[in-house]
C-alpha positions as CSV (number, residue, x, y, z in Angstrom):
1,M,105.8,77.0,104.3
2,E,105.6,79.5,107.4
3,K,105.0,83.1,106.5
4,S,108.4,84.0,108.1
5,A,110.2,81.8,105.8
6,F,108.6,83.2,102.5
7,Y,109.5,86.7,103.5
8,K,112.8,86.0,105.0
9,N,114.7,87.9,102.2
10,S,112.0,90.9,102.2
11,R,112.8,94.8,101.7
12,N,111.1,97.1,103.7
13,D,112.3,100.2,101.8
14,L,110.1,99.9,98.7
15,P,106.3,100.2,98.3
16,G,106.6,97.3,95.9
17,P,108.1,95.8,92.8
18,L,106.8,98.9,90.5
19,N,108.5,101.7,92.7
20,G,109.7,104.5,90.4
21,V,106.8,103.8,87.7
22,V,104.4,106.9,87.3
23,V,100.9,106.3,86.2
24,L,98.3,108.9,85.4
25,E,94.6,107.4,85.4
26,A,91.9,109.3,84.0
27,T,89.1,106.7,84.9
28,T,85.6,106.2,86.4
29,T,83.9,103.3,88.2
30,W,85.7,100.3,88.1
31,A,87.5,98.7,85.0
32,G,90.0,101.5,84.7
33,P,90.2,102.3,88.5
34,M,91.0,98.3,89.0
35,A,94.0,98.6,86.5
36,G,95.1,101.4,88.2
37,C,94.5,99.9,91.6
38,V,96.7,97.0,90.8
39,L,99.6,99.1,89.7
40,A,99.3,101.0,92.6
41,D,99.2,98.1,95.1
42,F,102.3,97.0,93.2
43,G,104.3,100.1,94.1
44,A,103.8,102.3,91.3
45,T,102.9,106.1,91.9
46,V,99.2,106.4,90.5
47,I,97.8,110.0,90.3
48,K,94.1,109.8,89.7
49,V,92.7,112.6,87.6
50,E,89.1,113.0,88.6
51,H,86.4,115.5,87.7
52,P,85.9,118.3,90.2
53,L,82.5,117.0,90.9
54,G,83.9,113.4,91.8
55,E,83.6,110.3,89.7
56,V,80.7,107.4,90.1
57,A,82.5,105.1,92.6
58,R,82.2,107.7,95.2
59,R,78.4,107.4,95.3
60,L,78.0,103.5,94.5
61,P,76.6,101.8,97.7
62,P,77.1,100.2,99.9
63,F,78.1,102.7,101.9
64,L,80.3,102.3,105.1
65,P,78.5,102.4,108.6
66,D,77.9,106.1,109.6
67,S,79.8,107.5,107.0
68,K,79.5,109.3,103.6
69,L,82.4,106.8,102.1
70,T,81.6,103.8,99.9
71,I,83.2,100.4,100.0
72,P,83.5,100.4,96.1
73,H,85.5,103.7,96.1
74,E,87.8,102.8,99.3
75,T,88.4,99.7,97.9
76,V,89.4,100.3,94.3
77,N,91.0,103.7,94.7
78,R,93.3,103.3,97.7
79,N,97.3,103.7,97.3
80,K,96.7,106.6,94.9
81,K,97.1,110.2,94.7
82,N,94.2,112.3,93.5
83,V,94.1,115.7,91.3
84,S,90.8,117.0,90.2
85,L,90.8,118.3,86.8
86,N,88.1,119.0,84.4
87,L,89.5,117.6,81.3
88,Q,87.2,119.1,79.0
89,H,88.3,122.6,79.9
90,P,91.5,124.1,78.1
91,L,93.5,124.5,81.3
92,G,92.4,120.9,82.5
93,K,93.7,119.6,79.0
94,E,97.0,121.6,79.5
95,A,97.6,120.6,83.0
96,F,96.7,116.8,82.0
97,L,99.3,116.9,79.2
98,K,101.9,118.3,81.4
99,L,101.1,115.5,84.0
100,A,101.4,113.1,80.9
101,E,104.9,114.4,80.4
102,T,106.1,113.0,83.6
103,A,104.1,109.8,83.6
104,D,105.2,106.1,82.2
105,V,101.6,105.0,81.9
106,I,98.2,106.4,81.2
107,V,95.3,104.5,82.0
108,E,91.8,105.5,80.8
109,N,88.3,103.7,80.4
110,F,86.1,106.4,78.7
111,R,84.0,105.3,75.4
112,P,86.5,105.2,72.5
113,G,87.3,108.6,71.0
114,T,86.1,110.5,74.0
115,L,89.7,111.5,75.5
116,H,90.8,112.0,71.6
117,S,87.7,114.9,71.4
118,W,89.1,116.6,74.3
119,G,92.5,116.9,72.9
120,I,94.4,114.3,75.2
121,G,94.1,110.9,73.1
122,Y,97.0,108.7,72.5
123,E,98.4,110.9,69.8
124,H,98.2,114.0,71.7
125,V,100.1,112.5,74.6
126,A,102.7,110.5,72.5
127,A,103.3,114.1,71.1
128,V,104.6,115.5,74.3
129,K,106.2,112.1,75.8
130,E,106.8,109.8,72.9
131,D,107.6,106.6,74.8
132,I,104.3,106.8,76.7
133,V,102.5,103.5,77.5
134,Y,98.8,104.6,77.0
135,V,96.3,101.8,78.1
136,S,92.6,102.4,77.0
137,I,89.9,100.1,78.5
138,S,86.5,100.0,77.0
139,G,83.3,97.6,76.3
140,F,84.2,96.5,72.8
141,G,87.6,98.2,72.2
142,Q,89.1,100.9,70.1
143,F,88.2,99.4,66.6
144,G,85.8,97.1,65.3
145,P,82.2,97.4,64.0
146,L,81.0,97.7,67.6
147,S,83.9,100.0,69.1
148,D,81.6,103.3,69.4
149,R,78.8,101.4,71.6
150,V,78.4,102.3,75.2
151,G,79.4,98.8,76.8
152,Y,79.3,98.4,80.6
153,D,79.8,95.2,82.6
154,P,76.5,93.4,82.2
155,I,76.5,94.2,78.5
156,A,79.8,92.5,78.0
157,Q,78.9,89.4,80.0
158,N,75.9,89.1,77.9
159,Y,77.3,89.8,74.5
160,C,80.2,87.5,74.8
161,G,78.1,84.5,75.7
162,W,79.3,84.0,79.5
163,T,75.9,84.3,80.8
164,S,74.3,81.8,78.4
165,I,76.3,79.1,80.6
166,N,75.8,80.8,84.1
167,G,73.1,79.5,86.5
168,D,71.3,76.3,87.2
169,P,70.3,73.8,84.1
170,G,67.2,74.8,82.6
171,G,67.3,78.4,84.2
172,A,67.6,81.6,82.4
173,P,70.9,83.2,81.6
174,M,72.4,84.9,84.5
175,K,75.1,87.6,85.0
176,A,77.8,87.5,87.4
177,P,77.1,88.8,91.1
178,T,80.3,91.0,90.7
179,W,81.7,92.9,88.1
180,L,83.6,90.2,86.1
181,G,84.0,91.9,83.0
182,D,85.2,95.1,84.6
183,D,87.8,93.2,87.0
184,T,89.0,90.9,84.1
185,A,89.4,93.8,81.8
186,G,91.4,95.8,84.9
187,L,93.7,92.8,85.4
188,H,94.3,92.5,81.7
189,G,94.8,96.4,81.4
190,A,97.4,96.3,84.4
191,L,99.5,93.2,82.6
192,G,99.3,95.0,79.2
193,A,101.0,98.1,80.9
194,M,103.5,95.9,82.5
195,A,104.3,94.2,79.3
196,A,104.4,97.2,77.4
197,L,106.9,99.1,79.9
198,R,108.8,95.9,79.7
199,H,109.1,96.8,75.9
200,R,109.6,100.3,76.3
201,D,112.6,99.6,78.6
202,Q,114.3,97.5,76.1
203,T,113.4,99.5,72.9
204,G,112.5,103.0,73.9
205,E,109.2,102.5,72.2
206,G,106.0,103.6,73.7
207,Q,102.5,102.2,72.5
208,H,98.6,102.3,72.7
209,V,97.3,99.3,74.7
210,D,93.6,98.4,73.7
211,V,91.6,96.3,76.4
212,S,87.9,95.4,75.9
213,L,85.6,93.6,78.5
214,V,84.4,91.5,75.7
215,D,88.0,90.5,74.7
216,A,89.1,90.0,78.2
217,L,85.9,88.0,79.2
218,L,86.4,85.8,76.1
219,Y,90.1,85.3,76.8
220,Q,88.9,83.9,80.3
221,S,86.1,81.6,79.0
222,N,88.4,78.2,79.2
223,G,88.3,78.1,75.6
224,F,84.5,77.8,75.3
225,P,84.5,80.3,72.2
226,T,86.3,77.7,70.2
227,A,83.8,75.1,70.7
228,G,81.3,77.4,69.8
229,A,83.0,78.3,66.5
230,L,83.1,74.5,65.8
231,G,79.4,74.1,66.6
232,I,80.0,72.1,69.7
233,P,77.3,72.8,72.3
234,V,78.4,74.3,75.8
235,E,75.9,73.3,78.5
236,R,74.9,75.1,81.3
237,W,75.8,73.1,84.4
238,G,75.4,74.9,87.7
239,N,77.1,73.4,90.4
240,Q,77.9,70.0,88.5
241,F,80.6,69.4,85.9
242,A,80.3,67.9,82.7
243,I,83.7,66.0,83.0
244,A,83.3,64.5,86.5
245,A,80.6,63.3,89.0
246,P,79.8,63.4,91.9
247,V,80.7,67.0,92.3
248,N,77.9,69.4,93.6
249,N,76.8,71.7,96.5
250,Y,75.3,69.6,99.2
251,D,73.2,70.2,102.2
252,C,74.5,69.0,105.7
253,K,72.7,69.1,108.9
254,D,74.1,72.9,109.8
255,G,74.9,74.3,106.3
256,S,76.3,73.2,103.2
257,V,79.3,72.0,101.5
258,F,80.8,72.0,97.9
259,A,82.7,68.6,97.3
260,G,83.3,66.3,94.9
261,V,85.8,63.8,93.4
262,L,87.6,64.1,89.9
263,L,89.7,61.0,89.7
264,D,89.2,57.5,90.0
265,S,91.6,57.1,92.8
266,H,89.4,59.9,94.7
267,W,86.3,58.0,94.1
268,Q,87.8,54.6,95.4
269,R,88.9,56.6,98.7
270,L,85.3,57.9,99.1
271,V,83.4,55.0,98.5
272,K,85.8,52.9,100.7
273,H,85.1,55.5,103.6
274,L,81.5,55.4,103.0
275,G,81.4,51.5,103.1
276,R,79.9,51.5,99.5
277,E,82.8,49.0,97.9
278,D,79.9,47.7,95.8
279,L,80.7,50.9,93.8
280,L,84.5,50.9,93.6
281,S,85.0,49.7,90.2
282,L,83.0,52.5,88.6
283,T,85.4,54.7,86.2
284,N,84.6,58.3,85.7
285,S,82.8,57.9,82.6
286,E,80.7,55.3,84.2
287,R,79.9,57.9,87.2
288,V,79.2,60.5,84.7
289,S,76.7,58.2,82.8
290,R,75.1,57.3,86.5
291,R,75.6,60.9,87.6
292,E,72.0,61.0,89.5
293,E,72.8,57.8,91.4
294,V,76.4,58.5,92.5
295,D,75.6,62.2,93.3
296,Q,72.9,60.7,95.6
297,V,75.5,58.7,97.4
298,L,77.5,61.6,98.5
299,R,74.5,63.7,99.0
300,D,73.2,61.2,101.6
301,F,76.4,61.2,103.3
302,C,76.5,64.9,103.8
303,A,72.8,65.1,104.8
304,A,73.8,62.8,107.6
305,N,76.6,64.9,109.1
306,N,77.6,68.5,110.1
307,V,79.6,70.6,107.6
308,D,82.8,70.2,109.7
309,T,82.8,66.8,109.8
310,V,82.6,66.3,106.0
311,V,85.2,69.0,105.1
312,R,87.6,67.3,107.7
313,A,86.6,63.6,106.4
314,F,87.6,64.9,102.9
315,A,90.6,66.7,103.8
316,D,91.9,63.2,105.7
317,M,91.4,61.4,102.6
318,G,93.2,64.2,100.5
319,L,89.7,65.3,98.6
320,P,88.4,68.7,97.8
321,A,85.6,69.9,99.7
322,T,84.8,73.2,101.4
323,R,82.0,74.8,103.7
324,V,80.0,77.1,101.3
325,N,80.7,80.3,103.0
326,T,79.1,84.1,102.8
327,Y,81.4,86.8,102.8
328,E,80.7,87.4,106.5
329,E,81.7,83.9,107.2
330,V,84.8,83.8,105.2
331,V,86.4,86.9,106.7
332,Q,86.2,85.3,110.0
333,E,88.5,82.3,108.6
334,E,91.9,82.0,110.4
335,H,93.5,81.1,106.9
336,I,92.1,84.5,105.4
337,A,93.9,86.1,108.3
338,A,96.9,84.6,107.9
339,R,97.0,85.5,104.2
340,D,96.5,89.3,105.2
341,M,93.6,89.5,102.8
342,L,91.8,92.2,105.3
343,Q,94.0,95.0,106.3
344,Q,92.9,97.8,108.8
345,V,93.0,100.9,107.0
346,T,92.2,104.3,108.7
347,L,90.0,106.4,106.0
348,A,89.7,110.1,105.3
349,D,86.9,110.4,108.0
350,G,89.1,108.8,110.5
351,K,87.3,105.7,110.6
352,T,89.2,102.4,110.6
353,V,87.9,99.8,108.5
354,P,89.2,96.3,107.0
355,I,89.8,96.6,103.2
356,V,90.6,93.9,100.9
357,A,94.2,93.7,100.5
358,P,96.3,92.9,97.3
359,A,96.1,89.3,96.4
360,V,99.5,88.7,94.8
361,K,102.4,88.1,97.6
362,F,105.9,89.3,96.8
363,S,108.7,87.7,98.8
364,R,111.3,90.2,98.1
365,T,109.2,93.3,97.6
366,P,106.0,92.9,99.7
367,V,103.0,95.2,99.1
368,R,100.1,96.4,101.3
369,I,97.6,99.1,101.5
370,R,99.7,102.0,102.2
371,E,97.2,105.0,101.8
372,A,93.5,105.1,102.1
373,A,91.3,106.4,99.0
374,A,92.3,110.2,98.7
375,T,89.8,112.9,99.2
376,L,88.8,114.6,96.0
377,G,91.7,116.8,95.1
378,Q,93.6,116.0,97.9
379,H,97.1,116.4,96.0
380,N,96.0,119.2,93.7
381,E,98.6,121.9,95.7
382,S,101.5,119.2,95.9
383,I,101.1,117.6,92.4
384,L,100.2,120.6,90.2
385,G,102.6,122.9,92.5
386,G,105.5,120.5,91.3
387,L,104.3,121.1,87.5
388,G,105.3,124.8,88.2
389,Y,101.7,126.1,89.1
390,S,101.6,128.8,91.5
391,S,98.9,129.2,94.1
392,E,97.5,131.8,92.1
393,D,97.3,129.7,89.2
394,I,95.7,126.9,90.9
395,A,93.0,129.4,92.6
396,K,92.3,130.9,89.1
397,M,91.6,127.3,88.0
398,S,89.6,126.6,90.9
399,S,87.4,129.8,90.0
400,E,86.8,128.7,86.5
401,G,85.9,125.0,87.5
402,V,88.8,123.4,86.5
403,V,89.9,122.1,89.7
């Protein structure tokens, strides 16, 4: 399909399908900000409430070249408004609850009980906005024996068993190189918010939505927790697969490819291309039992050719294969450009840089990066002023360290 055909009925008068939804985000670092990022990308008005000293993401490397701005912050806090509030101060609590009265969704990712102790927990917000959807994201959840523990991303990855199957066979457990637990929980937080909004729109009922990093990772573990409950071993396979062979990462003359076959028909196409009809009759179960032998067949083919030759041969046969790219390489790909996955954004310091764009494409209500990450407290005057605070009120709050 051509891109123009996909977007032929698109509207340009809306920021996205969540236009009109107001989200109040009290978060730090990644899981909560990611939930807010998804909702903001989808067109919601997201007001990030940030401590006047600034949250952690503003200090997380890598920094942009010749800039005090960081890539994580600019990535996860785009498309949001920003109000600086000290939520532990009575005036900050008061302002937050006033903001909550105007919101559809609250997103927070503090340790369970923290916002309650500040007087802005679910029950406090529900008292001023009965139908609020209040999304709490934490390491271990709002209830359970471990709910009061600190639970950052690598803690969740290791606790839930995910790291036990990551890495090379025979190697040590290994965490993901990205914040997988935070990202997954953030996505579930956004999904939970949208599902709860659907229920609110049908019934008028708000609710508390509880998302934990551990639960999100278990949910996304391909059913392996069931295997664990039944005592079925789950092995570490590295770049190979337990259910198919050959599948692996293979060195070529000028790089490496990830390639393999899953079906008997795939294998038959491959060995015909390689002139190895003597192996034509091998079924998948036989190939799995002779894994080293069939893996070597594909390894030899790749070693004798360039990456492009191997990838093109597999594409012509209708088989899966790709160059093993670095991020620096993949962002040069024509396909990535066609999918608009990097969008040029002018940041607060005036520099224009490519920022990773929304992943979901909507044919009717397209989404994009509309605004760069806001400066700390950038919208204090407009948003607090809209709640009835005068310039004198805001100046007093500033003098007391509230904003």
